[in-house]
N, C-alpha and C positions, 0 to 999 in steps of 0.2 A: 332053433325051433322050440327048445325048452323055455327060453325067456318069454316067447310069445304065449305059450300055454300058461305060464305063471302070471302073465298080465291079463289073461282072458277074463277072470272074475271082475277085475277093476273096469275093464272095457265094457263088460256087460252091465255093470251098475251105472256107468255114465250113459250108456245107450238107453237103458230103461228110464233114467231120470229125464233124459231129453224127450223120449216118447210120451211119458206119462205127465210130465209137468210143463215143459217148455212149449211144446206145440199147441196144446189147448189154451194156454195163457196168451200166446201170440194171436190165436184166432179170436179170443175175447177182446183183445186190444184192437184188432182190426175192425171188428163189429162195432165197438164203442166209438172208434174214430169216425166211422161212416155215419153213425147215429148223430154225433156231434156236428159233423159237416152238413147234415141234412136238416138241422134245426131251423125252424122258421118262427116268426112272430105268430103267437096264438097257440102254439103247441103246449099241451099239458105235460108237465114233467114232474119227476120226483127226485130229490137229492139223495145222496148217500145216507144222510142223517134222517131221512124219512119225511122231509118237508115237501108238501105238494104245492105246486104253483103253476102259473101260466106265463110263458115267455112274452115280455113286452118290449124288450130291446136286446139286441145282440151286439156285443163288442168283440174285439179281437180275442181276448182271453177269458171273457166273462159274459154272463147274461144277467139281465134284470128280470126278476120274477115278481109278479103281483100275487099277493096272498089275500086271504080274506081280510086281514087287518094291516094292510100296507104293502110295501115293496121290500125286496131283498136283492142284493147283488152277490152272486156266487161264481166260482170258477167253473168253466165248462167241464173240466175234467171230473168234477164232483157230481155230475148228473147221471142218473141211471135210466134205463129203459122203463117205460111205463106200460 
């Protein structure tokens, strides 16, 4: 029983880490994944670097965006919600 009490602070720290950091991050990842899966041609998007564009083509791992001055191809994982 004394060993368990000695490990209680360590267990508490891991539990807090899980509750405060891991669960919200997992929710954000699920939300982002559903956003990426729902992308369609004509959607306005913004990239992680702040580039605004409109989706003109969707590939397996990337999308083609049309900008005011041309087109750009970026990874889907680098798109943010608009």
